[in-house]
C-alpha positions as CSV (number, residue, x, y, z in Angstrom):
1,M,100.8,18.4,127.2
2,C,100.2,22.1,127.2
3,S,97.2,22.0,129.5
4,N,99.1,19.7,131.9
5,L,102.1,22.1,131.8
6,V,100.0,25.1,132.7
7,M,98.2,23.1,135.5
8,R,101.5,22.0,137.0
9,W,103.0,25.5,137.0
10,S,99.7,27.2,138.1
11,D,99.6,24.8,141.0
12,L,103.1,25.8,142.0
13,A,102.9,29.5,141.5
14,A,100.8,32.0,143.3
15,S,99.4,35.3,141.9
16,A,101.0,38.7,142.2
17,P,102.8,39.7,145.4
18,T,100.6,41.5,148.0
19,A,101.4,44.9,149.4
20,C,102.3,43.4,152.7
21,A,104.5,40.7,151.2
22,P,106.5,42.1,148.2
23,A,108.6,39.9,146.1
24,V,112.0,39.0,147.5
25,S,114.7,41.1,145.8
26,A,118.0,39.7,144.8
27,P,120.8,41.8,143.4
28,S,119.5,43.1,140.1
29,D,122.3,41.9,137.8
30,R,120.0,41.2,134.9
31,A,116.3,40.8,135.6
32,A,113.2,40.7,133.4
33,P,109.6,39.5,133.6
34,A,109.2,35.9,132.6
35,A,107.8,35.7,129.0
36,P,106.6,33.1,126.6
37,P,107.4,30.5,125.4
38,L,106.6,28.3,128.3
39,P,107.8,27.0,130.7
40,L,107.9,29.6,133.4
41,A,106.0,32.4,131.6
42,L,103.9,32.9,134.7
43,P,102.3,36.2,135.9
44,D,104.6,38.3,138.0
45,S,107.5,35.8,137.9
46,T,111.0,37.1,137.2
47,V,113.9,35.7,135.2
48,R,117.2,36.7,136.6
49,R,120.8,36.1,135.6
50,F,124.0,37.0,137.4
51,D,127.4,37.8,136.0
52,T,129.5,36.7,138.9
53,P,131.7,33.7,138.1
54,A,130.0,31.1,140.2
55,F,126.6,31.9,138.6
56,R,127.4,32.5,135.0
57,G,125.2,30.6,132.6
58,M,122.6,30.0,135.3
59,T,119.0,31.3,135.0
60,Y,116.9,31.7,138.1
61,Y,113.1,31.8,137.8
62,E,111.9,33.7,140.8
63,I,108.3,32.7,141.6
64,R,105.9,33.2,144.4
65,A,104.7,29.7,145.3
66,K,101.2,28.9,146.5
67,S,102.4,26.5,149.2
68,I,105.7,25.3,150.6
69,I,105.1,22.5,153.2
70,N,104.4,19.5,151.1
71,R,103.2,16.1,152.1
72,V,105.3,13.1,151.0
73,P,103.3,10.7,148.9
74,G,102.0,7.8,150.9
75,S,103.7,5.3,148.5
76,S,107.1,6.6,149.6
77,R,109.2,4.4,151.9
78,V,110.6,7.4,153.9
79,P,109.5,7.7,157.6
80,F,108.8,11.4,157.5
81,A,105.6,12.9,156.2
82,W,106.3,16.6,155.4
83,T,109.0,18.4,153.5
84,V,110.1,22.0,152.6
85,N,112.0,22.6,149.3
86,P,112.6,26.3,148.5
87,Y,114.4,25.4,145.3
88,R,113.8,23.2,142.2
89,G,116.9,22.4,140.3
90,C,120.4,22.6,141.6
91,S,123.1,25.2,141.1
92,H,125.7,22.6,142.2
93,A,125.4,21.2,138.7
94,C,128.0,22.1,136.1
95,T,127.8,22.8,132.4
96,Y,130.6,21.7,130.1
97,C,130.8,23.6,126.8
98,L,133.2,23.9,123.8
99,A,133.3,26.1,120.7
100,G,130.9,25.0,118.0
101,D,133.7,24.4,115.5
102,T,135.6,22.0,117.7
103,P,136.0,18.8,115.7
104,V,134.5,15.7,117.4
105,L,135.6,12.2,116.6
106,M,132.8,10.1,115.1
107,A,132.7,6.3,115.6
108,D,133.6,5.8,111.9
109,G,136.8,7.8,112.3
110,S,135.6,10.9,110.6
111,T,135.2,14.2,112.4
112,R,132.3,16.7,112.6
113,P,132.1,20.2,114.2
114,L,130.4,20.0,117.6
115,A,127.7,22.4,116.6
116,Q,126.7,20.2,113.7
117,L,126.1,17.0,115.7
118,H,122.6,15.7,116.1
119,I,120.8,13.5,118.7
120,G,121.3,9.9,117.6
121,D,124.8,10.4,116.1
122,T,127.4,7.8,117.0
123,V,130.6,9.3,118.3
124,M,133.7,7.9,120.0
125,G,133.7,7.9,123.8
126,T,135.7,6.0,126.5
127,V,135.0,3.5,129.3
128,G,137.1,2.5,132.2
129,A,138.4,3.9,135.5
130,G,140.5,7.1,135.8
131,A,143.3,7.1,133.2
132,H,142.9,3.4,132.5
133,R,140.3,3.7,129.8
134,R,139.5,2.4,126.3
135,Y,137.7,3.7,123.3
136,V,134.1,2.7,122.5
137,A,131.3,3.9,120.3
138,T,128.6,5.9,122.0
139,T,125.4,7.7,121.1
140,V,124.6,11.4,121.4
141,H,121.5,11.7,123.7
142,D,121.3,15.5,123.9
143,H,122.7,18.6,122.1
144,W,122.4,22.2,123.1
145,S,124.2,25.6,123.0
146,T,124.7,28.5,125.4
147,R,126.8,31.6,125.7
148,R,129.7,31.7,128.2
149,P,133.0,33.6,128.7
150,A,135.5,31.7,126.6
151,Y,139.1,30.4,127.4
152,R,141.7,29.2,125.0
153,V,143.6,26.0,126.0
154,T,146.8,25.5,124.0
155,L,148.7,22.1,123.9
156,A,152.2,21.4,123.0
157,D,151.2,19.8,119.6
158,G,149.6,23.1,118.6
159,T,146.0,22.2,119.4
160,R,143.9,25.1,120.5
161,I,140.6,24.4,122.1
162,V,138.1,27.1,123.0
163,A,136.1,26.1,126.1
164,G,134.0,27.4,129.0
165,A,135.5,27.8,132.4
166,E,133.8,24.7,133.8
167,H,134.7,22.4,131.0
168,R,136.6,19.3,132.1
169,F,139.4,17.4,130.4
170,L,141.0,14.1,131.4
171,T,144.6,14.5,132.4
172,R,147.2,12.3,134.2
173,R,146.0,13.9,137.4
174,G,142.3,13.1,136.7
175,W,139.5,15.3,135.4
176,R,140.5,19.0,135.5
177,R,138.2,22.1,134.9
178,V,139.6,24.9,132.8
179,R,138.9,27.7,135.4
180,P,136.5,26.4,138.1
181,A,134.5,28.9,140.1
182,D,134.6,26.7,143.1
183,S,138.1,26.5,144.6
184,A,137.3,22.9,145.7
185,H,137.2,21.7,142.1
186,P,140.6,20.7,140.6
187,A,141.8,23.2,138.0
188,L,143.6,22.6,134.8
189,A,147.2,23.9,134.9
190,V,150.1,24.5,132.6
191,G,152.1,21.2,132.5
192,D,149.0,19.0,132.8
193,V,149.2,16.1,130.3
194,M,145.9,15.3,128.7
195,H,144.7,11.9,127.4
196,G,143.6,11.2,123.8
197,V,144.8,10.6,120.3
198,G,146.3,14.0,119.7
199,R,145.4,16.8,117.3
200,F,143.2,15.8,114.3
201,A,144.8,16.4,110.9
202,D,143.2,18.9,108.6
203,P,141.2,17.3,105.7
204,P,142.6,17.6,102.2
205,K,141.6,20.4,99.9
206,D,140.1,19.5,96.6
207,S,143.0,21.0,94.6
208,P,144.5,20.1,91.3
209,D,147.5,18.6,93.1
210,Y,145.2,16.4,95.1
211,R,143.2,15.3,92.1
212,A,146.4,14.5,90.1
213,G,147.9,12.5,93.0
214,F,144.6,10.6,93.4
215,I,144.4,9.5,89.7
216,C,148.1,8.6,89.7
217,G,147.7,6.4,92.8
218,L,144.5,4.8,91.6
219,I,145.5,4.0,88.0
220,R,149.1,3.0,88.7
221,G,148.0,0.8,91.6
222,D,145.5,-0.9,89.5
223,A,148.1,-1.4,86.7
224,T,150.3,-3.5,89.0
225,G,147.9,-6.3,88.5
226,S,147.9,-7.2,92.2
227,G,145.2,-4.8,93.3
228,T,141.5,-5.5,93.4
229,V,139.6,-3.7,90.7
230,R,136.6,-2.1,92.4
231,E,134.8,-0.4,89.5
232,H,131.8,0.5,91.6
233,D,133.7,1.9,94.5
234,E,133.7,5.5,95.5
235,A,137.3,5.8,94.4
236,W,136.5,5.1,90.8
237,R,133.4,7.3,90.8
238,R,135.7,10.2,92.0
239,A,138.2,9.4,89.3
240,D,135.6,9.7,86.6
241,T,134.9,13.3,87.7
242,Y,138.6,14.2,88.2
243,V,139.8,13.1,84.7
244,Q,137.3,15.5,83.0
245,D,139.5,18.4,84.0
246,L,142.9,16.7,84.0
247,P,144.8,15.1,81.1
248,M,145.5,11.5,81.8
249,H,149.2,11.6,80.7
250,E,149.8,14.5,83.1
251,A,148.1,12.8,86.0
252,L,150.1,9.6,85.6
253,R,153.5,11.1,85.6
254,W,155.6,11.2,88.7
255,P,156.1,14.8,89.7
256,D,159.7,16.0,90.5
257,S,158.7,17.8,93.7
258,P,155.2,16.6,94.8
259,A,153.2,19.0,96.9
260,H,151.5,18.1,100.2
261,G,148.2,17.8,98.4
262,W,149.6,15.5,95.8
263,Y,150.8,13.0,98.5
264,C,147.4,13.1,100.2
265,G,145.6,12.4,96.9
266,F,148.2,9.7,95.9
267,L,147.6,7.7,99.1
268,A,143.8,8.0,98.7
269,G,144.1,6.7,95.1
270,A,146.5,4.0,96.0
271,F,144.2,2.8,98.8
272,G,141.3,2.8,96.3
273,S,143.1,0.3,94.1
274,T,145.5,-1.7,96.4
275,G,144.5,-0.8,99.9
276,E,142.7,-2.7,102.7
277,V,142.0,-2.2,106.4
278,D,143.1,-4.7,109.0
279,R,141.4,-3.2,112.0
280,L,143.6,-0.2,112.8
281,A,146.4,-1.0,110.2
282,V,146.1,0.3,106.7
283,T,147.7,-2.1,104.1
284,F,148.7,-1.7,100.5
285,T,149.4,-4.9,98.5
286,T,151.5,-4.5,95.3
287,A,154.2,-6.4,93.4
288,D,155.5,-3.2,91.8
289,G,158.7,-2.1,93.7
290,T,158.6,1.4,92.4
291,F,154.9,1.9,93.3
292,R,155.6,0.4,96.8
293,H,158.5,2.8,97.4
294,R,156.2,5.7,96.4
295,I,153.7,4.6,98.9
296,I,156.3,4.4,101.7
297,D,157.7,7.8,100.7
298,A,154.2,9.4,100.8
299,L,153.4,7.9,104.2
300,T,156.8,9.2,105.5
301,R,156.3,12.7,104.1
302,L,152.9,12.9,105.8
303,G,154.3,11.8,109.2
304,M,153.1,8.2,109.2
305,P,155.5,5.3,109.9
306,S,155.2,2.1,107.9
307,R,156.9,-1.2,107.2
308,V,157.1,-3.8,104.4
309,R,155.7,-7.2,105.2
310,T,157.6,-9.7,103.0
311,S,155.1,-11.9,101.2
312,A,154.1,-12.5,97.6
313,P,153.2,-9.9,96.7
314,A,154.7,-7.6,99.3
315,V,152.5,-5.5,101.6
316,V,153.1,-2.1,103.0
317,E,151.4,-1.6,106.3
318,T,151.0,1.1,108.9
319,P,151.2,0.4,112.6
320,R,148.1,-0.7,114.5
321,D,147.9,2.7,116.2
322,L,144.8,4.8,116.5
323,W,146.7,8.1,115.9
324,V,148.1,6.8,112.6
325,A,144.8,5.3,111.6
326,L,143.0,8.6,112.1
327,R,145.8,10.6,110.5
328,F,145.6,8.5,107.4
329,R,141.8,8.9,107.1
330,H,141.8,12.6,107.8
331,L,144.7,13.6,105.6
332,T,143.7,11.5,102.6
333,G,139.9,12.0,102.8
334,V,139.3,8.3,102.4
335,A,135.8,7.6,103.5
336,D,135.5,3.8,103.0
337,A,138.4,2.8,105.3
338,A,136.3,1.3,108.1
339,L,137.6,2.1,111.5
340,D,137.4,-0.4,114.4
341,A,138.8,1.3,117.5
342,S,136.6,-0.3,120.1
343,G,138.7,-1.6,123.0
344,V,141.8,0.4,122.1
345,G,143.5,1.8,125.1
346,V,143.4,5.6,125.8
347,R,146.9,7.0,126.1
348,S,148.6,10.2,127.1
349,D,151.6,11.9,125.4
350,M,153.8,14.8,126.3
351,Q,152.6,16.4,123.0
352,L,149.2,16.8,124.8
353,S,150.7,18.7,127.7
354,V,149.1,22.1,128.4
355,V,151.3,25.1,127.5
356,G,148.8,27.9,127.9
357,I,145.4,28.8,129.4
358,E,144.1,32.3,128.6
359,P,140.8,34.1,128.8
360,L,139.7,35.4,125.5
361,G,137.8,38.3,127.1
362,L,134.7,37.3,125.0
363,T,131.4,35.7,125.7
364,L,130.9,33.2,122.8
365,P,128.3,30.7,121.7
366,L,129.5,27.3,123.1
367,W,128.0,23.9,122.6
368,D,127.8,20.6,124.6
369,I,126.4,17.1,124.2
370,T,125.3,14.3,126.4
371,T,126.6,10.9,125.4
372,G,126.0,7.4,126.7
373,T,129.6,7.2,128.1
374,G,129.6,10.7,129.6
375,D,132.5,11.9,127.4
376,F,133.6,12.4,123.9
377,I,136.8,13.1,121.9
378,A,137.2,16.9,121.2
379,D,140.0,17.8,118.9
380,G,141.9,14.7,119.9
381,V,141.5,14.9,123.7
382,V,139.1,13.2,126.1
383,S,136.5,15.7,127.1
384,H,133.8,15.4,129.8
385,N,130.2,16.0,128.9
386,C,127.0,16.6,131.0
387,F,124.7,13.9,132.2
388,A,121.0,14.2,131.5
389,R,118.8,14.4,134.6
390,N,115.1,13.9,135.1
391,T,114.4,16.1,138.1
392,H,112.8,18.9,136.0
393,T,110.7,16.7,133.7
394,Y,107.6,16.9,135.9
395,L,107.5,20.6,135.1
396,D,108.3,19.9,131.5
397,L,111.7,21.4,131.7
398,D,114.6,19.8,129.9
399,A,116.1,16.8,131.7
400,G,119.7,17.7,131.1
401,H,120.7,21.3,130.4
402,D,117.7,22.8,132.2
403,F,118.4,21.0,135.4
404,D,121.9,22.4,135.3
405,T,121.1,26.0,134.4
406,K,117.5,26.7,135.3
407,V,116.7,26.9,139.0
408,V,113.2,27.7,140.3
409,V,113.4,29.8,143.4
410,K,110.4,30.1,145.6
411,V,111.2,33.6,146.8
412,N,108.4,33.8,149.3
413,A,109.4,30.5,150.9
414,G,109.9,32.0,154.4
415,E,106.6,33.9,154.3
416,L,104.8,30.7,153.3
417,V,106.4,28.6,156.0
418,R,105.3,31.1,158.6
419,R,101.7,31.4,157.2
420,E,101.3,27.6,157.0
421,L,102.7,26.9,160.4
422,A,100.1,29.4,161.8
423,A,97.2,27.7,160.1
424,P,94.8,26.1,162.6
425,R,94.9,22.8,160.7
426,W,98.7,22.5,161.0
427,S,99.5,19.7,163.5
428,G,103.1,20.7,164.3
429,A,104.5,17.6,162.6
430,P,108.3,17.3,162.0
431,I,109.5,18.8,158.7
432,A,112.4,17.4,156.7
433,M,114.5,19.7,154.5
434,G,117.0,18.7,151.9
435,T,114.8,15.9,150.6
436,N,114.7,16.9,147.0
437,V,117.7,19.2,146.3
438,D,120.2,20.6,148.8
439,V,118.7,23.6,150.6
440,Y,122.3,24.9,151.1
441,Q,123.2,24.7,147.4
442,R,125.1,27.6,145.8
443,A,121.9,29.6,145.1
444,E,121.2,29.9,148.8
445,G,124.2,32.0,149.2
446,R,122.6,34.5,146.7
447,Y,118.9,34.3,147.8
448,G,119.3,33.6,151.5
449,L,115.9,31.9,151.9
450,M,116.8,29.6,154.8
451,P,117.3,32.2,157.5
452,E,113.6,33.3,157.3
453,I,112.5,29.6,157.1
454,L,114.5,28.9,160.3
455,R,113.1,31.9,162.1
456,A,109.6,30.7,161.3
457,L,110.3,27.2,162.6
458,R,111.9,28.7,165.7
459,D,109.1,31.0,166.4
460,F,106.5,28.2,166.2
461,A,108.8,25.7,168.0
462,N,108.2,23.3,165.1
463,P,110.6,20.3,165.0
464,F,112.6,20.0,161.8
465,S,115.7,18.3,160.3
466,I,118.2,19.2,157.7
467,L,120.3,16.9,155.6
468,T,122.9,18.7,153.5
469,K,126.3,18.5,152.0
470,G,126.6,22.3,151.9
471,T,129.0,24.0,154.3
472,L,126.9,27.2,153.9
473,I,124.8,25.8,156.8
474,L,127.5,27.3,159.1
475,R,126.2,30.8,158.2
476,D,122.9,30.0,160.0
477,L,124.5,28.5,163.1
478,A,123.1,31.1,165.5
479,L,119.6,30.6,164.2
480,L,119.9,26.8,164.5
481,Q,121.1,27.2,168.1
482,E,118.1,29.4,168.9
483,A,115.7,26.9,167.3
484,A,117.3,24.0,169.2
485,S,116.6,25.8,172.4
486,V,112.8,25.6,171.9
487,T,112.3,22.5,169.6
488,S,113.9,19.4,168.2
489,V,116.4,20.1,165.5
490,G,118.1,17.3,163.6
491,L,121.2,18.1,161.6
492,S,122.8,15.6,159.3
493,F,125.6,15.5,156.8
494,S,126.0,12.7,154.3
495,V,129.5,11.3,154.0
496,G,129.5,8.0,152.2
497,F,133.2,7.6,151.9
498,I,136.4,9.7,152.2
499,D,138.2,8.5,149.1
500,E,139.0,11.7,147.2
501,R,139.3,10.0,143.8
502,M,135.9,8.3,144.3
503,W,134.4,11.6,145.3
504,R,135.7,13.4,142.2
505,S,134.2,10.6,140.1
506,V,130.7,10.3,141.6
507,E,130.1,13.6,143.4
508,P,132.1,16.2,141.4
509,G,129.7,19.1,142.1
510,T,129.6,18.8,145.9
511,P,131.9,19.9,148.7
512,S,134.6,17.4,149.4
513,P,134.1,14.8,152.2
514,Q,136.8,16.6,154.2
515,R,135.0,20.0,153.9
516,R,131.8,18.3,155.1
517,L,133.6,16.7,158.0
518,D,135.1,20.1,158.9
519,A,131.6,21.5,159.0
520,V,130.4,18.7,161.2
521,R,133.3,19.5,163.6
522,S,132.4,23.2,163.6
523,L,128.7,22.5,164.4
524,T,129.5,20.1,167.2
525,E,132.0,22.4,168.8
526,A,129.3,25.0,168.8
527,G,127.0,22.7,170.8
528,M,124.9,21.4,167.8
529,P,125.1,17.6,167.7
530,V,125.3,16.3,164.2
531,S,124.8,12.8,162.9
532,V,126.3,11.5,159.7
533,L,124.5,9.4,157.2
534,M,127.1,7.2,155.7
535,A,125.5,7.2,152.3
536,P,125.5,6.1,149.8
537,V,127.7,3.0,150.3
538,L,128.5,1.7,146.8
539,P,128.7,-2.0,146.3
540,G,132.1,-3.1,145.1
541,L,133.5,0.4,145.3
542,T,133.2,1.7,148.9
543,D,131.9,-1.3,150.8
544,D,135.2,-3.0,151.6
545,D,136.4,-3.2,155.2
546,G,139.2,-0.7,154.5
547,S,136.8,2.0,153.2
548,I,134.3,1.5,156.0
549,E,137.0,1.6,158.7
550,A,138.6,4.8,157.3
551,T,135.3,6.5,156.8
552,V,133.9,5.7,160.3
553,A,137.2,6.8,161.8
554,A,137.0,10.2,160.1
555,I,133.4,10.6,161.1
556,A,134.2,9.9,164.7
557,A,137.2,12.2,164.7
558,A,134.9,15.0,163.4
559,G,132.7,14.7,166.5
560,A,129.6,13.2,165.0
561,T,127.1,11.8,167.4
562,S,126.2,8.8,165.4
563,V,126.7,7.1,162.0
564,T,124.1,5.3,160.0
565,P,125.0,3.4,156.8
566,L,122.8,3.4,153.8
567,A,123.6,1.3,150.8
568,L,122.9,2.7,147.4
569,H,119.3,2.3,146.2
570,L,118.4,2.8,142.6
571,R,114.9,4.1,141.6
572,P,113.7,4.0,138.0
573,G,115.4,6.8,136.2
574,A,118.4,6.9,138.6
575,R,118.9,3.2,137.9
576,E,119.5,3.8,134.1
577,W,121.9,6.6,134.6
578,Y,123.9,4.9,137.3
579,A,124.2,1.9,135.1
580,S,125.6,4.1,132.4
581,W,128.1,5.6,134.8
582,L,129.1,2.1,136.2
583,T,129.6,0.5,132.8
584,R,131.7,3.4,131.7
585,N,133.9,3.6,134.8
586,H,133.8,0.1,136.3
587,P,132.5,-2.3,133.7
588,E,133.8,-5.3,135.6
589,L,131.1,-4.6,138.3
590,A,128.2,-4.6,136.0
591,P,127.4,-8.4,136.4
592,R,127.5,-8.1,140.2
593,Y,125.1,-5.1,140.1
594,R,122.7,-7.0,137.9
595,E,122.8,-9.9,140.4
596,L,122.4,-7.7,143.4
597,Y,119.6,-5.4,142.2
598,G,117.8,-7.7,139.8
599,R,114.8,-5.7,138.8
600,G,114.4,-3.9,142.1
601,S,115.6,-0.6,143.6
602,Y,117.0,-2.0,146.9
603,L,119.8,-4.4,147.7
604,P,119.1,-7.7,149.3
605,R,118.3,-7.7,153.0
606,A,121.3,-10.0,153.7
607,Y,123.7,-7.4,152.1
608,Q,122.2,-4.6,154.1
609,D,122.4,-6.5,157.3
610,D,126.0,-7.4,156.7
611,L,126.9,-3.8,155.9
612,A,125.1,-2.6,159.1
613,A,127.0,-5.1,161.2
614,R,130.4,-4.1,159.8
615,V,129.7,-0.4,160.3
616,R,128.4,-1.1,163.8
617,L,131.7,-2.9,164.7
618,A,133.8,-0.1,163.3
619,A,131.7,2.5,165.2
620,R,132.3,0.6,168.5
621,R,136.0,0.5,167.8
622,H,136.0,4.3,167.4
623,G,133.7,5.0,170.3
624,L,130.9,6.2,168.0
625,H,127.3,5.3,168.7
626,R,125.6,4.0,165.6
627,S,121.9,4.9,165.5
628,T,119.3,2.6,164.0
629,P,118.1,3.4,160.5
630,Q,114.7,4.2,161.8
631,A,116.0,6.7,164.3
632,A,118.3,8.2,161.7
633,R,115.4,9.0,159.4
634,R,113.2,11.2,161.6
635,V,113.2,14.0,164.1
636,P,112.3,12.6,167.5
637,A,109.1,14.0,169.1
638,D,110.8,14.2,172.5
639,G,113.7,16.3,171.4
640,G,117.3,15.8,170.5
641,P,119.0,16.0,167.2
642,T,119.1,13.1,164.8
643,A,120.0,12.3,161.3
644,R,117.6,11.2,158.6
645,V,117.7,9.9,155.1
646,A,117.0,12.1,152.1
647,D,114.5,10.7,149.8
648,V,112.8,12.2,146.7
649,P,109.1,12.1,146.0
650,P,108.0,10.4,142.8
651,R,108.5,12.6,139.7
652,S,111.4,14.4,141.4
653,H,114.0,11.6,141.6
654,P,117.6,12.2,140.6
655,S,118.4,10.7,137.3
656,S,122.2,10.4,137.2
657,P,124.7,8.8,139.6
658,H,126.1,12.3,140.2
659,E,122.7,13.8,141.1
660,Q,121.5,10.8,143.1
661,L,124.6,10.8,145.2
662,R,124.5,14.6,145.5
663,L,121.2,14.4,147.3
664,L,122.1,11.8,149.8
């Protein structure tokens, strides 16, 4: 492992900068030489962090690469042979973090501080679409910490959650970030109503009042004769320790003014002798009227409704409500009341409305997890987490957090492109850019590598193409025009659909479809023809006639020269994460996807032909030429711009639906 790691990085990184080609200098917010432990402890590489809002929490590893024009593996199905990728990792990705003491709902109904979770733990998550979700158990796949400026979010029920600026909560208006750096991302606002079960109750203190109430409830309940004696249960083992410090006659008396702790202990003891669980409902069976009324009074005092079910003997039961079920478990400390919340609907309540969002003015340790459902329940509200991604694993970087926060920057990319284009062995073949990560991601605004790359391609009249979702490309319009005057330049934007809700669900870290179309319009008005890759088209989600018609119409209105549809394809790695996203958000489509994809990565030819025909008809209706998939995937040798599909070489494939869709 270690030798392979060193080999991979030594292949990527060159030796020290030369006198004629010093290292590219970015603003020196915080910079230091890269140091052990690996990865990225390479000679003369620099680790840099910036304090501006859009880059907080990001680490940039500035290296001087050995080469930059890379051949696509022959096994790849893409029709281009050469690529340039100045970045590894993507600063479009977001990190979602909470304070370490934030209680997280476990699948068994207990809670645990976020910082104390472990990989493999089973927590409660949700599945479904938008606000129509239900609770399910899910597994923690990853767990990490970072330091970020902290914000306090206060809810009407008194809940106070400390979170990072980019953390997302589910509200009635969809997912909202606390304080997003990108204005295109929806922000949490005072008045937003969150979804969840509400604030978790504090666990009981092991006080004399609690112990007295516990023994009273356990012994008196058992004395009614209708309870089930469970001598080996945890309740009786606890009682054995409690009575050592508490006289029995004192414990069994009814107090005149019971304290809060006494009520909590009493219900725990009563459950130990007469209680059962009926899914979410907690029931107490007793023939003793006085004891029954004491149970009802204790439930009422602790804020839990109940009713008496007439039977012989009578039964006191709480509602089949998740909030009540959790409140009972948390307040009483009962550990053996099994919770079965799977399938329960997720609700919102005005008590979960946001009443305050304030910066703490502190940089604090914050924690996050990756779960199978992509979310978890933090202090009673549905909270988004981060997907793990595999694009960094070839370099032995972490598949989740590292992809989001560690970006490799080939600071000598422009110099390398110029040198390699000048090499006698270079044939002048077309070069595709944007084939791994977006060359116009946020980091490009800081490092500005693309202008020098474009100048080199212009000076050598080498044909190239760019596929992007980044509107930063408009910065380089003049250079693109100059290059187009001497060689073939293909510009493409990917716009798979224009539905804003779908975009927020599957492409949350990218510019909105409307912003991309506005960029297409700006480029075409400047005389730079732009094609649009209508990708990815998602079966069952964006492949209906209405979505196709609306998307093609918007593309035509933006002035695109052509539109080429591309249905979603799922490589190994991406397949698993997309399946996780699909079953969480659209479980009803899972059987159809299994049928369509089988064990392969591509949709059946019949499906692709039908999609192409419907897009072709829509394009004709809107006066928009539809290029062939083959033409859309390469820069023509005889000049003229065209689109092309982004693909990712093996070992650099995107691993989540968000990442795969981001690259198309």
